[in-house]
C-alpha positions in Angstrom: 198.4 40.1 103.7 194.9 40.0 102.3 191.6 40.6 104.3 188.3 39.1 103.4 184.8 39.2 104.8 183.6 35.7 105.4 180.6 33.7 106.6 177.3 35.4 107.6 178.2 38.8 106.3 178.6 37.5 102.8 175.6 35.1 103.0 173.2 37.7 104.3 174.3 40.4 101.8 173.7 37.9 98.9 170.3 37.1 100.4 169.4 40.8 100.6 169.2 40.7 104.4 170.6 43.2 106.9 174.3 42.5 107.7 174.8 42.8 111.5 178.0 40.9 112.4 181.0 41.0 110.1 183.7 38.4 110.5 187.0 38.9 108.7 189.8 36.4 107.8 193.4 37.5 107.2 195.4 35.5 104.7 199.2 35.7 104.5 199.9 37.3 107.9 201.6 36.3 111.1 200.7 37.0 114.7 203.7 39.3 114.9 202.6 41.3 111.9 199.1 41.8 113.3 200.5 43.0 116.6 202.9 45.4 114.9 199.9 47.0 113.2 198.2 47.6 116.5 195.7 44.7 116.5 194.9 43.3 120.0 194.8 39.5 120.5 191.6 38.0 122.0 191.5 34.4 120.9 192.5 31.8 123.5 192.3 28.8 121.2 193.3 30.4 117.9 194.6 33.8 116.7 191.8 36.3 116.7 192.5 40.0 116.9 190.5 43.2 117.5 191.1 46.1 115.0 192.9 49.0 116.8 190.2 51.5 115.8 186.9 49.7 115.0 187.2 46.9 117.5 186.0 44.4 114.8 187.3 40.9 114.8 190.0 39.7 112.4 191.0 36.0 112.5 194.1 34.5 110.8 193.4 31.9 108.2 193.6 28.5 109.8 193.1 24.8 109.4 191.9 22.5 112.1 192.2 18.8 113.0 190.1 16.6 115.3 191.9 15.8 118.5 189.2 14.8 121.0 185.5 14.6 121.7 183.0 17.4 121.5 183.0 21.0 120.3 186.4 21.8 121.8 188.2 18.7 120.6 190.3 20.4 117.9 193.8 21.6 117.3 194.4 24.6 115.1 197.1 25.6 112.7 197.4 29.2 111.7 200.2 30.3 109.3 200.8 32.7 106.4 200.8 29.7 104.1 197.2 28.7 104.9 195.1 29.6 101.9 191.6 31.1 101.8 190.2 27.9 100.4 191.8 25.9 103.2 190.2 28.2 105.8 186.8 28.1 104.1 186.7 24.2 103.8 186.6 23.8 107.6 183.3 25.8 107.9 180.0 24.1 108.4 177.7 25.0 105.5 178.5 26.0 101.9 176.4 29.2 102.4 178.8 30.1 105.2 181.9 29.2 103.3 182.1 32.2 100.9 184.4 35.2 101.1 184.6 38.6 99.5 187.2 41.3 99.3 186.6 45.0 99.8 185.5 45.3 96.1 182.9 42.5 96.8 184.7 40.1 94.5 183.3 36.7 95.6 185.4 33.6 96.4 183.1 30.6 96.4 185.1 27.4 96.0 182.3 25.2 97.5 179.3 26.5 95.6 177.6 28.4 98.4 176.0 30.9 96.1 174.4 28.0 94.1 173.0 26.5 97.3 171.7 30.0 98.4 169.8 30.2 95.1 168.5 26.6 95.5 167.6 27.3 99.2 169.6 24.3 100.5 171.6 24.0 103.7 174.5 21.7 102.7 177.7 20.7 104.5 181.0 21.8 103.0 183.0 18.6 103.6 183.0 15.3 105.5 184.8 17.2 108.3 181.3 18.5 109.2 180.8 15.3 111.2 183.8 16.1 113.5 181.9 18.8 115.4 178.7 17.8 117.2 177.7 21.4 117.8 177.0 21.6 114.0 173.8 19.5 114.4 172.4 22.3 116.6 173.7 25.0 114.3 172.2 23.6 111.1 168.8 23.1 112.9 169.1 26.8 114.0 169.8 28.0 110.5 166.9 25.9 109.2 164.7 27.8 111.7 166.1 31.1 110.7 165.7 30.7 106.9 162.6 28.4 106.8 160.6 31.5 105.8 162.8 31.8 102.7 162.2 28.2 101.7 165.5 26.7 102.9 165.7 23.0 103.7 168.5 20.7 104.9 170.1 18.6 102.1 169.4 14.9 102.6 173.1 14.0 102.7 173.7 16.7 105.4 170.7 15.3 107.4 172.3 11.9 107.1 175.6 13.1 108.6 173.6 14.8 111.4 171.9 11.5 112.0 175.2 9.7 112.2 176.5 12.3 114.7 173.3 11.9 116.8 173.9 8.1 116.9 177.6 8.4 117.6 177.4 9.6 121.2 179.2 12.8 120.3 176.2 15.0 121.3 176.7 14.0 124.9 180.2 15.7 124.8 178.6 19.1 124.3 178.7 21.4 127.3 175.5 22.8 128.7 176.7 26.3 128.0 177.4 25.7 124.3 174.1 23.8 123.8 172.1 26.5 125.6 173.6 29.2 123.4 172.4 27.4 120.2 169.0 26.4 121.7 168.3 29.9 123.0 169.3 31.6 119.7 167.2 29.0 117.8 164.1 29.6 120.0 164.3 33.3 119.2 164.2 32.8 115.4 161.1 33.4 113.4 160.2 29.7 113.1 161.6 28.0 116.2 159.4 25.0 115.7 161.5 24.1 112.6 164.6 23.8 115.0 162.8 21.1 116.9 161.5 19.4 113.8 165.0 19.2 112.3 166.5 17.9 115.6 163.8 15.2 115.6 164.3 14.3 111.9 168.0 13.6 112.5 167.5 11.8 115.9 169.1 14.5 118.0 166.0 15.5 119.8 165.7 12.1 121.6 169.4 12.4 122.6 169.3 16.1 123.8 165.6 16.4 124.9 164.1 12.9 125.2 161.3 14.5 127.3 160.2 16.6 124.3 160.7 13.8 121.8 158.5 11.5 123.9 155.5 13.8 123.2 155.2 12.9 119.5 152.6 10.2 119.0 150.9 10.8 122.3 147.2 11.6 121.7 145.1 14.3 123.5 141.3 14.7 123.5 140.2 15.8 120.1 137.5 18.1 121.6 140.2 20.3 123.1 143.1 19.5 120.7 141.9 19.1 117.1 145.6 18.4 116.2 145.5 15.4 118.6 149.2 14.7 118.7 150.9 16.3 121.8 154.2 16.8 119.9 152.5 18.6 117.1 150.7 20.8 119.6 154.0 21.7 121.2 155.4 22.8 117.9 152.2 24.9 117.2 152.5 26.6 120.6 156.1 27.4 119.9 155.1 28.8 116.5 152.4 31.0 118.1 155.0 32.3 120.6 157.2 33.4 117.7 154.3 34.9 115.8 153.4 37.0 118.8 157.1 38.0 119.4 157.2 36.5 122.9 160.5 36.7 124.8 162.8 33.7 125.4 161.4 33.0 128.8 157.9 32.4 127.3 159.2 30.4 124.4 161.1 28.1 126.7 158.1 27.6 128.9 156.0 26.9 125.8 158.4 24.2 124.7 158.3 22.4 128.1 154.8 23.1 129.4 153.2 19.6 128.5 156.1 17.3 129.3 154.0 15.4 131.8 151.8 14.1 129.0 154.8 12.0 127.9 154.5 10.0 131.2 150.8 9.2 130.9 150.2 5.4 130.7 148.8 4.4 127.3 145.7 2.8 128.9 144.8 6.3 130.1 145.1 8.0 126.7 143.9 10.4 125.4 143.3 11.9 128.9 146.2 13.2 130.9 145.1 13.6 134.5 147.5 15.6 136.7 150.1 16.0 133.9 150.8 19.4 135.3 152.4 17.9 138.4 154.0 14.8 136.9 155.7 17.0 134.4 157.5 19.1 136.9 160.4 16.7 137.5 160.9 16.5 133.7 160.9 20.3 133.3 163.4 20.5 136.2 165.6 17.9 134.5 165.7 19.7 131.2 166.3 23.1 132.9 169.3 21.6 134.8 170.7 19.7 131.8 171.1 22.9 129.8 171.7 25.2 132.8 169.0 27.5 131.5 169.0 31.0 133.0 167.1 31.3 136.3 164.2 33.3 134.8 163.6 30.7 132.1 163.8 27.9 134.7 161.3 29.5 137.0 158.7 30.4 134.4 158.9 27.0 132.7 158.1 25.3 136.1 155.3 27.7 136.9 153.7 27.4 133.5 154.0 23.6 133.6 152.3 23.5 137.0 149.6 26.2 136.5 148.8 26.5 132.8 145.4 24.7 133.2 144.6 27.1 136.0 145.1 29.9 133.4 142.7 28.2 131.0 140.1 27.8 133.7 140.7 31.2 135.2 137.0 32.3 134.8 135.8 29.3 136.8 138.4 29.4 139.6 137.2 30.1 143.2 138.5 33.3 144.6 140.6 31.4 147.1 142.2 29.4 144.2 142.8 32.6 142.3 144.5 34.1 145.3 146.8 31.0 145.6 147.7 31.4 142.0 148.6 35.0 142.4 150.6 34.2 145.6 152.5 31.5 143.7 153.7 34.0 141.2 154.4 36.7 143.8 152.5 39.2 141.6 153.1 41.9 144.2 156.8 42.1 143.7 157.2 40.3 140.3 154.3 41.5 138.1 156.3 40.8 134.8 156.6 37.1 135.5 152.8 36.8 135.8 152.4 38.7 132.5 154.7 36.1 130.9 152.6 33.3 132.4 149.5 34.8 130.9 151.3 35.0 127.5 152.4 31.4 127.7 148.8 30.3 128.5 147.4 32.3 125.6 150.0 30.7 123.2 149.0 27.3 124.5 145.4 28.0 123.8 146.2 29.3 120.3 148.5 26.4 119.4 145.7 24.2 118.4 144.7 23.3 114.8 142.1 25.7 113.6 142.0 27.7 116.8 144.9 30.0 116.2 142.7 33.1 116.1 140.6 32.3 119.1 140.1 35.0 121.7 141.5 34.4 125.2 139.3 36.4 127.7 141.2 34.7 130.5 144.2 37.0 129.9 142.3 40.2 130.8 140.5 38.5 133.6 143.8 37.4 135.2 145.3 40.8 134.8 142.3 42.4 136.4 142.6 39.9 139.4 146.3 40.7 139.8 145.5 44.5 139.8 142.7 44.0 142.3 144.9 42.0 144.7 147.8 44.4 144.3 145.5 47.3 145.2 145.1 46.2 148.8 147.0 48.7 150.9 149.2 47.6 153.8 149.2 50.8 155.7 145.6 50.6 157.1 146.5 47.1 158.5 149.7 48.4 160.1 147.7 51.2 161.7 145.3 48.5 163.1 148.3 47.0 164.9 148.9 44.0 162.6 152.5 42.8 162.3 154.5 39.7 161.6 152.6 36.6 160.6 149.3 38.2 161.6 149.9 41.0 159.1 150.4 38.4 156.4 147.1 36.7 157.3 145.3 40.0 157.4 146.6 40.9 154.0 145.4 37.5 152.6 141.9 38.1 154.1 141.7 41.5 152.5 143.0 40.3 149.1 140.5 37.4 149.2 137.7 39.8 149.9 138.6 42.0 146.9 139.0 39.0 144.7 135.5 37.7 145.6 134.1 41.1 144.8 136.1 41.1 141.5 134.8 37.7 140.6 131.2 38.6 141.4 131.5 41.8 139.3 133.0 39.9 136.4 130.3 37.3 136.3 127.4 39.7 136.8 
């Protein structure tokens, strides 16, 4: 019975990066032997055990065979006669197919260390093409390690292209897809995730609404980069640079989907794209079963981001409607995230990345002013029910008019 660290723990140590998760594989053991040593089984599909003291995961060495469609379409074989090399060959990338013992002696049958040094993401074997989830995983690793100069090997990109064209991506569950997408969006360069998916044809299968933005022009005066798809990538990049949370990054990715529906004869203008895009944002939200907070912010940013940009020009009544739409009285954080998404949108334009965004403080001030209207005096005046709501609106409109006048003075 031999125990090895495998996968990410080995890869990141060799890259000089912090090692967070440690996966271990056990060679030469049976389930009964693991149980006898106090390990607790947790794997439903294949033998994975928790260490009796540390709680860390230990998996028996195994082989796998394709038996159906999608990520779950595999049968597994775990036995004491499965070798370490046989276990490693079923992994996705060579840089994830290395193992080391407790003395840090490296087992590297598929040249992962060489690919680490060459900064290449390369598949281990043709079996890579049996698992459609690997298309998303490789794109995620490309986003994670882009800053270190990693690129996807041409032959691996070709396999990803074949998978994208095979129909296998449609077999992925919403939950598995969202797990990869959400993790990728939180990487340092999430725009690379979208670029790689587009390069291999997966973007038009998984998110045709986003893929449709590439090649769609915008007015050069507002968008020096012109192309809507490139703008979307830049907005996502800005969101990462400014350490925005997942909700904001998801909204940034989807905010301009309506521009993909603009008839060519109307290019480069996109009148009412905020409203035409809502059905597309809703469709993408539902396809991946995005969390409720991500769904809500994406729809609100899609509908109101141009309001954010024009905040200083908005009438007090329009400003009040905007604040009401976000329920800034009970959900102030959501409005903060909206402001952040608008600022990333403004910065995600070629040559304008460092521009100031005075709308942010203006909107925050408006929200503070509206929230400052006290309810108690109105209750003491006898207002209640719908009449109280209308009285509150009148008072908030009054303070917003005063706020607007003071700001423009």
